[in-house]
N, C-alpha and C positions, 0 to 999 in steps of 0.2 A: 539914399532914402530907402532903397529896397532892404538893405541890411537892418535898418531901424524897424522895418515892418516885418521882420522875420517871423514872429509868432502868428501874425495875421495871415501871412502867406502860407505858413504850414497848415493852419486851420483850413484855409480855402482849398489847398491841394488835397487834404485828407477827406474833403466832402465828396468830391466827384472827379473822375479821371479826366473828363473834358475840361473841367475848371483847372485841374493840375496842368494839363497840356497848354491851356491858354496862358497860364502864368509863366510856364517855361518859355513859350513863344515870345512873351513880352520881355522876359529876361534876356533872351537871345538878341532882341533888338537893342536892349539896354547895353549889352556887352559890346555890340558893334559900335555904338556911339561913345562909350566910355573907354573901351580898350581897343581902339581901331588898329593899332599897329603892333600888338603884342605878338612876340615870337617865343618859341620854346627855348631858344638859345639864351634868352634873357634870364632864365631861371638857373642856368648853369653857374656853378661857383667859379669866380674869377678873382685874380689878384688885382685886377684893375678896379679902382674905386668906382662905385655906382653913384650916379648923380642922384641927389636927394629926391628929386621929383620922380625919377624912375623907380627908386626904392619904395616910395609911397605907393606908386601905381601897382607894383608887384605885390606888395603886402595887401592892398585892397582887393586885388584879383584873387588872392588866396582865400580871403574871407568870403568873396563871391562864390568860390568853388564850394566852400563849406555850406553856404546857404543853399546852393543847388542840390547838394547831397542830402541835406535835411528834407528838402521838398520832394526829392525823388523817393526818399524813404517813406514819405507819407502816402504815396500812391505808386506802387511798383507795377506799372503797366507798360506794355510794349510801346504804345504811342507816346507815353510820357517820357520813356527812355529815349526815343528818337528825338524828341524836342530837347531833352537834357543834353544830348551829344551836340546838337546844333548850338545850344547855349554855351557849351564848354568845348571848343576845339582843342584846348589844352587843359587836361585834368591834372592838376598839380596838388600833391599832398606833401607838405613840408613841416612835419611835426608829428604829433600823436593824435590818433583818432579816438573818439568815444564810440560806444556800441552802435549808436544810431548812424553815424557817418560811415562806420566800417560795414554795416549791413547794406547801406545804399551802394557803397563802392563795390562790394562783392556782387550784388545783384547786377550792377552795371556791367562789370567784366564778364560775368557768366552769361549774360544775354546779349552781348554785342554781336552785331552782324557785320560781315565783311563788307557789305554795301554801305554801312553807316558807322564809320569808325572815327574817333577823335584823331586829330593830327598827332598828338603825343600824350602819353600817360606817364607822368613823372612822379615817382614815389621816392622820397628822400627820408632815410632812416625809419621807414615804416614798412608794412603795417605792424606796429606794436600797439595793441589795443589796450587802453587803460581800463581797469575794472570800473563798473558803473559808479561805485561810491567815490571814485576819483576821476569822474568823467570830465574831461576838459580837452581843449585843443591848445597845444603849445606851438606857436609860430616862430618862436626864437628860444635858444637855450636859456635856462635860468637855474639857479640853485634849487628852486622848488621842483623843477622837472627832473633834475638829477636825483633828488631825494626820492621821488616817486618811482623813478626807474630802478633804483636800488632795492625797492621793496618787492619787485616782481622777479622772483628767482627763475621763473619759467619763461621769461620773455622771448628767448630765441625759439623755443618750441612753439609758442603761440604764433610767432611770426610765420614760421614754416607751415603750420597748420592753416593759417589764413591764406597764404599764397597757394597752398594745395587746393583749397576750396575755390579760389578765384580762377586758377589756371588748370582746370581739369583736363583740357585738351587744347592742342595748338590752335591759335587764331592768326592765320596769315594776314599780314598787313598791319597789325597793331604794333606800333612803335612804342617801346617801353624803356624809360630811363629809371634804373633802380639803384638806390644807394642804401646799403645796410652796414652798420658799424657797431662793434662792441657787443654783439649778441651771439656770435657763432664761435664759441671757444672750445668746441669738441668736434672730432672727426665725424661723429654720427650726424650732428646738426648740419655740418657742411655737406655731407653726402646727400642728405635729404633735400637740402636747398638746390644742389646741382640737379637732382632728379626733377624737381619742380620746374626749374628754369629751362629745361629742355622743351617745355611747352610754350616758351616765349621766344619764337624764332627771330623776332626783330628787337632783341634786347640791346 
């Protein structure tokens, strides 16, 4: 139901920081009830077939993460971020982000406190940010997403730049799972990426 009311929740969060915090607190309670036993390990790729019910739960949680990112972007305040982290002990991005989601994720990472960290930050094949005119979230590979990817010649550079902005300094205790593929075909990009990842001690 929360996913269906996305536009209304975004409007509410954009009106007032206290309202945004209240919405995040409600979503935190919702997450506890709907995803009570979710673990970071469940998002790891495995050759073992996933039970259909579990697959549906993981997919729904990814949509839930996107919703929370959109709401955080509407009101980027410290108290709202605290509630955001409580709502999302596991922040997982499994696909491509649009500008709104990327801005929220960047704000989140840049302003995390060691006393209030998510259990895990999982970034799979991102952050490659799709231009606004092609703004969408791909939660599964498709011919359409491959075609869009092929149109972005500077994808690897944009990914490195995004990571540089997010991880400007080391944040002890933040556990990050990062998977990048097909974007780093030059020594320069690889060197830049390695430099950035030195600020992710728990990678």
